[in-house]
N, C-alpha and C positions, 0 to 999 in steps of 0.2 A: 398795312397792319403789322404790328410788331410780332416778334417771335415769341410764342407762348411756351415753348419747350425750353426748359433749363437743362442744358447738356451736362453741367457740373453735377446736378442732382443725380442724373442717370449714371454718370461715371462713378460717383461715390457709392451709389446703390449697387452697381456691378462689382465694385471692389469689396464691399461688405459681404455680398453673397459668395464671392470667391473665397474670402477668409472663413466664412461659415462652413462652406463645403470642405475646405482644408481641415478645419477643426473637427468636423464630423468624421473625416477619414482617419485622423489620428485616434479619435475616440473609438472607432470601430476596430482599428488595429490593436489598441490596448485591451479592448474587451475580448478579442479573439485570443490574445496572449494570456489573459487572465483565465479564460475558459480552458485553454490547453494546460495551464499549470494546475488548475483544480482537478481536471480529469486525470492527469498523471499522478497527482497526489492521492487521489482516491484509489487508482489502480495499484499504486505502491502499497498503500495501507491494506488493501484487500489481500494482496499477495503475502504480505508479512503476517497477517492475522488469519489466514486461511487454515482451518484445522487440518486440511488434507496435505498441506505442505509445511506446516509449522515444525520448527526444530525445537526440541525441548531439552532442557538441562535435567538429566536424570536425578541429580541431587537436590533440585529445587522445584521441580514441576509438581503441580497438584495432581491428585488422583484423576480428576477430570481431564487434565491436559495429557496425562500418560495414556488415557484410554483412546486418544486420537491416533496413537501409534498403531501400525498394522498388527492385527491379531492380538491386541492387548485389551482385555476386558477388565471388569472391576476386580476380580480376584487376582489376576496377574499384576494389575496396577498396585493393589495393596501389597503384594509380595515385593514389588520393586521398592515401594516406600519403606517397607520393613527391613529391606536389605541395605539401606543407606548407612553411612556414606560410601560411595563407590570411588575407587582410586583410578579406574579406567573404564571406558565404555565396554570393554571385553568382560568385565565383571558381571554384566547382565546375563551372561551365559550360565551363571551360578543360580539364577533365579528360577524357581520351579515354574515350568510352563514355557520357558524360553530355551528352545534348542537351537541348533545351528541354522536351520531353515528360517525360523522366526527371527533370529538375531540378524540374519542377512537382510531381511525385509525392514527391520527396525533401524539398523546401523546408519543409513543416510539421514535419518530424522532425529538423531540424538546427539547431544554434546555433553561435555563435562567442563565446567568452569572451575 
């Protein structure tokens, strides 16, 4: 009786399966890279937009943004806005309610452009 098994068929099928596995590996690697990029992007965005670490420009910040600064409430924020424009960050010491202690807490979180 003749041979019923076509060896070429099985070889081609094995090659096709190996290519499929190789393609799936690449797809998995690309998906992992994409996931890492997305996670890093989200972490970077959260750090940049975190109110507890946000650095504000004292000449441009809104009253709400100014209130994220340590020991700055609505009244002090309004006084900061009323004192604009500032020539240096040190000018914040002239604002009512901002003494040397408060200024030292605020200083790392303010800038002037």
